C-alpha positions as a Markdown table, in Angstrom:
| # | Residue | x | y | z |
|---|---|---|---|---|
| 1 | Met | -53.6 | 74.5 | 11.5 |
| 2 | Ile | -54.4 | 74.6 | 15.1 |
| 3 | Leu | -53.1 | 78.1 | 15.1 |
| 4 | Gln | -55.6 | 79.0 | 12.4 |
| 5 | Leu | -58.4 | 77.1 | 14.4 |
| 6 | Tyr | -57.4 | 79.0 | 17.4 |
| 7 | Gln | -57.6 | 81.9 | 15.7 |
| 8 | Arg | -61.3 | 81.7 | 13.8 |
| 9 | Ala | -61.9 | 80.5 | 17.3 |
| 10 | Leu | -61.2 | 83.8 | 19.1 |
| 11 | Asn | -63.2 | 85.9 | 16.8 |
| 12 | Leu | -66.2 | 84.1 | 18.2 |
| 13 | Val | -66.3 | 85.5 | 21.7 |
| 14 | Asp | -66.2 | 88.8 | 22.9 |
| 15 | Val | -62.6 | 90.9 | 23.5 |
| 16 | Glu | -63.2 | 90.7 | 27.7 |
| 17 | Ser | -63.2 | 86.7 | 27.0 |
| 18 | Gln | -60.5 | 87.3 | 24.6 |
| 19 | Val | -58.5 | 88.3 | 26.6 |
| 20 | His | -59.1 | 85.5 | 29.3 |
| 21 | Leu | -58.2 | 82.7 | 26.8 |
| 22 | Lys | -55.1 | 84.3 | 25.3 |
| 23 | Lys | -53.4 | 83.9 | 29.0 |
| 24 | Tyr | -54.0 | 80.3 | 28.9 |
| 25 | Tyr | -52.4 | 79.4 | 25.6 |
| 26 | His | -48.8 | 79.9 | 24.9 |
| 27 | Arg | -47.7 | 79.0 | 21.6 |
| 28 | Ile | -44.3 | 78.6 | 22.6 |
| 29 | Asp | -45.5 | 75.4 | 24.9 |
| 30 | Ser | -44.6 | 72.1 | 22.7 |
| 31 | Val | -42.9 | 69.0 | 23.4 |
| 32 | His | -39.7 | 68.5 | 22.1 |
| 33 | Phe | -37.3 | 65.4 | 21.1 |
| 34 | Thr | -33.9 | 64.7 | 19.5 |
| 35 | Ser | -33.1 | 62.3 | 16.7 |
| 36 | Val | -29.4 | 63.0 | 16.7 |
| 37 | Ile | -28.5 | 62.4 | 20.4 |
| 38 | Glu | -28.2 | 58.5 | 21.2 |
| 39 | Pro | -29.9 | 57.6 | 23.2 |
| 40 | Pro | -32.8 | 59.7 | 22.6 |
| 41 | Ile | -34.0 | 62.6 | 25.0 |
| 42 | Gly | -37.4 | 63.2 | 25.4 |
| 43 | Phe | -38.7 | 66.8 | 27.1 |
| 44 | Asn | -41.3 | 69.3 | 27.3 |
| 45 | Ile | -40.8 | 73.3 | 28.3 |
| 46 | Thr | -43.5 | 75.5 | 29.5 |
| 47 | His | -43.8 | 78.9 | 30.9 |
| 48 | Asp | -45.8 | 80.6 | 33.0 |
| 49 | Asn | -44.8 | 84.4 | 34.8 |
| 50 | Gly | -41.8 | 84.6 | 35.8 |
| 51 | Val | -41.4 | 80.6 | 35.8 |
| 52 | Val | -40.2 | 78.8 | 33.2 |
| 53 | Ala | -40.1 | 74.7 | 33.5 |
| 54 | Met | -38.1 | 71.6 | 31.6 |
| 55 | Ala | -39.3 | 67.9 | 32.6 |
| 56 | Tyr | -37.1 | 65.2 | 30.6 |
| 57 | Ser | -36.6 | 61.7 | 30.3 |
| 58 | Thr | -33.6 | 59.2 | 28.7 |
| 59 | Gly | -32.3 | 56.4 | 28.6 |
| 60 | Gln | -34.7 | 53.0 | 29.7 |
| 61 | Asp | -37.1 | 55.4 | 31.3 |
| 62 | Leu | -37.4 | 56.7 | 28.0 |
| 63 | Tyr | -40.8 | 55.1 | 26.5 |
| 64 | Pro | -40.1 | 54.6 | 22.6 |
| 65 | Asp | -42.9 | 56.8 | 21.5 |
| 66 | Pro | -41.8 | 60.1 | 19.3 |
| 67 | Pro | -42.3 | 62.7 | 19.1 |
| 68 | Ala | -43.9 | 62.9 | 22.1 |
| 69 | Tyr | -42.0 | 60.3 | 24.2 |
| 70 | Arg | -45.1 | 60.6 | 26.3 |
| 71 | Val | -43.6 | 63.0 | 28.9 |
| 72 | Gly | -45.2 | 65.9 | 29.4 |
| 73 | Leu | -45.6 | 69.5 | 32.3 |
| 74 | Asp | -47.2 | 72.5 | 32.5 |
| 75 | Ile | -47.1 | 74.9 | 35.2 |
| 76 | Met | -48.9 | 77.6 | 36.7 |
| 77 | Arg | -49.2 | 81.1 | 38.8 |
| 78 | Leu | -52.3 | 80.8 | 41.3 |
| 79 | Gln | -54.0 | 84.2 | 40.5 |
| 80 | Leu | -57.3 | 85.1 | 39.8 |
| 81 | Pro | -57.6 | 87.5 | 36.5 |
| 82 | Lys | -59.0 | 91.3 | 37.7 |
| 83 | Arg | -61.9 | 92.0 | 37.6 |
| 84 | Asp | -63.5 | 88.6 | 37.7 |
| 85 | Thr | -64.7 | 86.2 | 40.6 |
| 86 | Phe | -64.3 | 82.8 | 40.6 |
| 87 | Pro | -66.9 | 81.5 | 39.9 |
| 88 | Gly | -67.1 | 83.7 | 37.4 |
| 89 | Phe | -63.8 | 82.6 | 35.7 |
| 90 | Val | -64.4 | 79.2 | 36.5 |
| 91 | Glu | -67.4 | 78.9 | 34.0 |
| 92 | Ile | -65.3 | 80.2 | 31.2 |
| 93 | Phe | -63.9 | 76.7 | 31.2 |
| 94 | Gly | -67.0 | 75.4 | 31.9 |
| 95 | Glu | -66.8 | 73.2 | 29.0 |
| 96 | Gln | -63.5 | 71.7 | 29.5 |
| 97 | Leu | -64.8 | 70.0 | 32.9 |
| 98 | Thr | -66.5 | 67.5 | 34.1 |
| 99 | Ala | -69.3 | 68.0 | 36.8 |
| 100 | Leu | -67.5 | 66.1 | 39.4 |
| 101 | Glu | -64.5 | 69.3 | 38.9 |
| 102 | Asn | -66.9 | 72.0 | 38.9 |
| 103 | Ser | -68.2 | 70.2 | 41.9 |
| 104 | Ile | -64.7 | 70.3 | 44.0 |
| 105 | Leu | -63.8 | 74.0 | 42.7 |
| 106 | Leu | -67.4 | 75.3 | 43.7 |
| 107 | Pro | -68.8 | 72.6 | 46.5 |
| 108 | Pro | -72.3 | 72.9 | 48.0 |
| 109 | Thr | -72.8 | 75.5 | 50.8 |
| 110 | Ser | -73.3 | 72.6 | 53.1 |
| 111 | Ala | -70.0 | 71.0 | 52.8 |
| 112 | Gly | -68.4 | 74.2 | 53.7 |
| 113 | Ser | -66.5 | 77.4 | 52.1 |
| 114 | Leu | -63.0 | 76.8 | 50.8 |
| 115 | Ser | -60.5 | 80.0 | 50.8 |
| 116 | Leu | -59.8 | 81.6 | 47.1 |
| 117 | His | -55.8 | 80.1 | 47.7 |
| 118 | Glu | -58.0 | 76.5 | 47.9 |
| 119 | Gln | -60.3 | 77.2 | 45.2 |
| 120 | Leu | -57.6 | 78.2 | 42.8 |
| 121 | Arg | -54.6 | 75.7 | 43.8 |
| 122 | Arg | -57.6 | 72.8 | 42.9 |
| 123 | Phe | -58.5 | 74.7 | 39.5 |
| 124 | Tyr | -55.0 | 74.9 | 38.1 |
| 125 | Leu | -53.9 | 71.6 | 39.3 |
| 126 | Ile | -57.0 | 70.3 | 37.5 |
| 127 | Trp | -55.7 | 72.6 | 34.4 |
| 128 | Thr | -51.8 | 71.5 | 34.4 |
| 129 | Leu | -52.9 | 67.8 | 34.8 |
| 130 | Lys | -55.0 | 68.2 | 31.5 |
| 131 | Glu | -52.5 | 70.1 | 30.1 |
| 132 | Ala | -49.4 | 67.6 | 31.4 |
| 133 | Tyr | -50.8 | 64.6 | 29.8 |
| 134 | Thr | -52.3 | 65.8 | 26.6 |
| 135 | Lys | -48.9 | 67.2 | 25.7 |
| 136 | Ala | -47.6 | 63.6 | 26.6 |
| 137 | Leu | -50.0 | 62.4 | 24.3 |
| 138 | Gly | -48.4 | 64.9 | 21.8 |
| 139 | Leu | -51.6 | 66.2 | 21.2 |
| 140 | Gly | -52.0 | 69.7 | 23.2 |
| 141 | Met | -55.7 | 71.7 | 22.2 |
| 142 | Gly | -56.4 | 68.6 | 20.3 |
| 143 | Phe | -57.2 | 66.8 | 22.8 |
| 144 | Asp | -61.1 | 67.4 | 24.4 |
| 145 | Phe | -60.0 | 68.3 | 28.0 |
| 146 | Ser | -63.4 | 67.1 | 29.3 |
| 147 | Arg | -62.6 | 63.7 | 29.0 |
| 148 | Ile | -59.9 | 64.4 | 31.2 |
| 149 | Glu | -60.9 | 64.7 | 34.9 |
| 150 | Tyr | -58.6 | 65.0 | 38.2 |
| 151 | Asp | -60.5 | 64.5 | 41.8 |
| 152 | Val | -57.9 | 66.7 | 43.4 |
| 153 | Pro | -59.1 | 66.1 | 46.7 |
| 154 | Asn | -58.1 | 62.1 | 46.2 |
| 155 | Asp | -55.4 | 62.4 | 44.0 |
| 156 | Val | -56.9 | 60.2 | 41.4 |
| 157 | Val | -57.5 | 60.5 | 37.4 |
| 158 | Arg | -60.2 | 59.5 | 35.0 |
| 159 | Ile | -59.7 | 59.0 | 31.0 |
| 160 | Asp | -63.4 | 58.8 | 29.7 |
| 161 | Gly | -64.4 | 57.6 | 33.1 |
| 162 | Val | -61.6 | 55.1 | 33.2 |
| 163 | Val | -58.5 | 55.2 | 35.8 |
| 164 | Pro | -55.4 | 55.1 | 32.9 |
| 165 | Arg | -53.4 | 52.5 | 33.6 |
| 166 | Gly | -50.1 | 52.3 | 33.0 |
| 167 | Trp | -49.5 | 56.6 | 33.4 |
| 168 | Lys | -47.6 | 58.2 | 36.4 |
| 169 | Phe | -48.8 | 62.0 | 37.3 |
| 170 | Asp | -46.9 | 63.7 | 40.0 |
| 171 | Arg | -48.3 | 67.5 | 41.4 |
| 172 | Phe | -45.7 | 69.8 | 42.8 |
| 173 | Glu | -46.1 | 73.5 | 44.1 |
| 174 | Leu | -42.9 | 76.4 | 44.4 |
| 175 | Gln | -42.8 | 79.8 | 44.5 |
| 176 | Asn | -41.1 | 82.0 | 43.0 |
| 177 | Glu | -39.7 | 85.5 | 44.7 |
| 178 | Val | -40.2 | 88.4 | 42.5 |
| 179 | Lys | -38.8 | 92.5 | 43.0 |
| 180 | Gly | -39.8 | 93.7 | 46.0 |
| 181 | Gly | -39.9 | 90.5 | 47.9 |
| 182 | Gln | -44.0 | 89.5 | 46.4 |
| 183 | Val | -43.9 | 85.5 | 46.6 |
| 184 | Glu | -45.6 | 84.0 | 43.7 |
| 185 | Asp | -47.1 | 80.6 | 44.2 |
| 186 | Tyr | -47.3 | 77.7 | 41.7 |
| 187 | Val | -48.2 | 74.6 | 40.9 |
| 188 | Gly | -47.8 | 72.5 | 38.3 |
| 189 | Val | -47.9 | 68.7 | 37.2 |
| 190 | Val | -45.6 | 66.3 | 35.0 |
| 191 | Ala | -47.7 | 63.1 | 33.6 |
| 192 | Arg | -45.3 | 60.0 | 32.0 |
| 193 | Tyr | -46.4 | 56.6 | 30.3 |
| 194 | Val | -44.4 | 54.5 | 32.7 |
| 195 | Gly | -46.0 | 51.3 | 31.1 |
| 196 | Glu | -48.8 | 48.8 | 31.2 |
| 197 | Gly | -46.9 | 47.0 | 33.9 |
| 198 | Ala | -47.7 | 49.5 | 36.5 |
| 199 | Ser | -50.7 | 49.7 | 38.9 |
| 200 | Glu | -53.9 | 50.5 | 37.9 |
| 201 | Glu | -54.9 | 51.9 | 40.9 |
| 202 | Arg | -52.2 | 54.6 | 40.4 |
| 203 | Lys | -52.7 | 57.8 | 42.3 |
| 204 | Val | -51.4 | 61.2 | 41.2 |
| 205 | Ile | -48.5 | 61.8 | 44.0 |
| 206 | Pro | -48.2 | 64.6 | 46.0 |
| 207 | Ser | -44.4 | 65.9 | 45.9 |
| 208 | Pro | -44.1 | 69.0 | 47.8 |
| 209 | Lys | -40.8 | 69.4 | 47.1 |
| 210 | Pro | -39.4 | 66.5 | 45.5 |
| 211 | Glu | -35.7 | 65.2 | 45.2 |
| 212 | Trp | -35.7 | 65.6 | 41.4 |
| 213 | Leu | -37.3 | 69.4 | 41.4 |
| 214 | Lys | -34.5 | 71.0 | 40.8 |
| 215 | Val | -35.2 | 75.1 | 41.1 |
| 216 | Tyr | -32.6 | 77.6 | 39.6 |
| 217 | Asp | -32.8 | 81.6 | 39.1 |
| 218 | Ala | -32.7 | 82.7 | 35.4 |
| 219 | Ala | -29.1 | 83.9 | 36.4 |
| 220 | Arg | -28.1 | 80.8 | 37.5 |
| 221 | Phe | -29.0 | 78.7 | 34.9 |
| 222 | Leu | -27.7 | 80.8 | 32.3 |
| 223 | Glu | -24.4 | 80.2 | 34.0 |
| 224 | Met | -24.9 | 76.5 | 34.2 |
| 225 | Ser | -25.5 | 76.1 | 30.7 |
| 226 | Ile | -22.2 | 77.9 | 29.5 |
| 227 | Glu | -20.7 | 75.8 | 32.1 |
| 228 | Lys | -22.0 | 72.9 | 30.2 |
| 229 | Leu | -21.5 | 73.6 | 26.6 |
| 230 | Gly | -18.3 | 75.0 | 27.2 |
| 231 | Cys | -17.4 | 71.4 | 28.8 |
| 232 | Ser | -19.5 | 69.5 | 25.7 |
């Protein structure tokens, strides 16, 4: 049903806009859960360009709410589509952003200018947090992104104008070196529900190089997977 609605919506915009939108819709992005393993494992997988990422939780850390188990993840490369300006890029997603988010991305001249890298970093942090949160809810594109607000400079999240109680958000940044020595910059957010007892004023936690973040190249990851499967 969601795929049908997505295709119908695409037909309502021009070809150039369709190309832009398709870059941010990945049908294989989804929340997965395993019901035959005890204790169960909740995990979420996403990808963008040359990076595939997974977040998972199990044991006492796993919130008993399948199928999403309230674990969500998203990651995106910092890049501006060709032949596009940053203001024009932001305008495409205008209905999914709040007034505060728009001012954070395109501040008034009196506030000073931002570098393109910082503008892209702010945009993709906002977008990946929205994606991660809705994936953790198991809703994805069925949730109005404008209800979610991420004040990047202050690392505060609001849902319908209220700080969400019980949620933990971790943001991270990483680089991926590709052929020719070119380095791609990525940002990502992990959203996880940790319970009503958590601090109501909990902010997004910046994690430049968190201990829980493990990075492997594709060949090494495949080797490790084969080794672990062989031992199971």
